[in-house]
C-alpha positions in Angstrom: 161.6 -48.2 115.2 161.3 -46.1 118.4 162.0 -42.4 118.8 165.1 -43.4 120.8 166.4 -45.6 117.9 165.9 -42.7 115.5 167.7 -40.3 117.9 170.6 -42.8 118.1 170.7 -43.1 114.3 170.7 -39.3 114.0 173.5 -38.9 116.5 175.6 -41.5 114.8 174.9 -40.0 111.4 175.9 -36.6 112.8 179.2 -38.1 113.9 179.9 -39.2 110.4 178.6 -42.8 110.5 177.7 -43.5 106.9 175.7 -46.7 107.7 173.6 -44.8 110.2 173.0 -42.0 107.6 172.0 -44.5 104.9 169.6 -46.2 107.3 168.0 -42.8 108.2 167.6 -42.1 104.4 166.0 -45.5 103.9 163.6 -44.9 106.8 162.8 -41.4 105.8 162.1 -42.5 102.2 159.8 -45.2 103.4 157.8 -42.7 105.4 157.9 -40.1 102.7 159.5 -37.7 105.2 160.8 -34.8 103.0 161.9 -32.8 106.1 164.2 -35.6 107.2 165.5 -36.1 103.7 166.2 -32.4 103.3 168.1 -32.4 106.6 170.2 -35.3 105.4 170.8 -33.7 102.1 171.9 -30.5 103.9 174.4 -32.6 105.9 175.9 -34.0 102.7 174.1 -37.2 102.0 174.0 -37.9 98.2 171.7 -40.9 98.8 169.2 -38.6 100.6 169.4 -36.3 97.5 168.6 -39.2 95.2 165.6 -40.2 97.4 164.4 -36.7 97.8 164.6 -36.2 94.0 162.7 -39.4 93.5 159.9 -38.5 96.0 159.7 -34.9 94.6 159.3 -36.3 91.1 156.6 -38.7 92.2 154.7 -35.8 93.9 155.3 -33.4 91.1 157.0 -31.0 93.5 158.6 -28.6 91.0 159.9 -26.2 93.6 161.8 -29.0 95.5 163.2 -30.3 92.2 164.5 -26.8 91.3 166.0 -26.4 94.8 167.8 -29.8 94.3 168.9 -28.8 90.8 170.4 -25.6 92.2 172.4 -27.8 94.5 173.7 -29.9 91.6 171.4 -32.9 91.8 171.4 -34.5 88.4 168.5 -36.9 89.1 166.4 -33.8 90.0 167.5 -32.1 86.8 166.4 -35.1 84.8 163.0 -35.2 86.5 162.6 -31.4 86.2 163.4 -31.7 82.5 160.7 -34.4 82.1 158.1 -32.2 83.8 159.2 -29.2 81.6 158.9 -31.2 78.5 155.4 -32.4 79.5 154.4 -28.7 79.9 156.3 -27.7 76.8 158.2 -25.3 78.9 161.0 -24.3 76.4 162.5 -21.8 78.8 163.0 -24.3 81.6 164.4 -26.9 79.2 166.7 -24.3 77.6 168.0 -23.3 81.1 168.6 -26.9 82.1 170.3 -27.7 78.7 172.5 -24.7 79.0 173.6 -26.0 82.5 174.7 -29.2 80.8 171.7 -31.5 81.4 171.6 -34.0 78.5 168.0 -35.1 79.2 166.8 -31.6 78.9 168.9 -31.1 75.7 167.4 -34.2 74.1 163.8 -33.3 75.2 164.2 -29.7 73.9 165.4 -31.0 70.6 162.4 -33.3 70.3 160.0 -30.6 71.2 161.6 -28.2 68.6 161.4 -30.8 65.9 157.8 -31.5 66.8 156.9 -27.9 66.4 158.5 -27.4 63.0 
């Protein structure tokens, strides 16, 4: 894909073309382009949020996961809960569970039972 093709996709996505936006997400995810995915999330793409959460989880990028959680991304919250459980981070799990994340609540319960 040429730079001109990407520019055209970005223009179309900016005009509200969902197909162009989804294609940009797909290409950015393939390249592992977090900057492009962040921009697409900021423009309202839920698909970009899912892909960004997936990539952040794969990379262990806790800060990015937290940013996404703060924006209401449930997949990021699930992944952050998994990292918190692996670190036995009761505070992070409690916070996520208090915010309504079921994965965090389940993992927190398991950790508490394991420490009794």
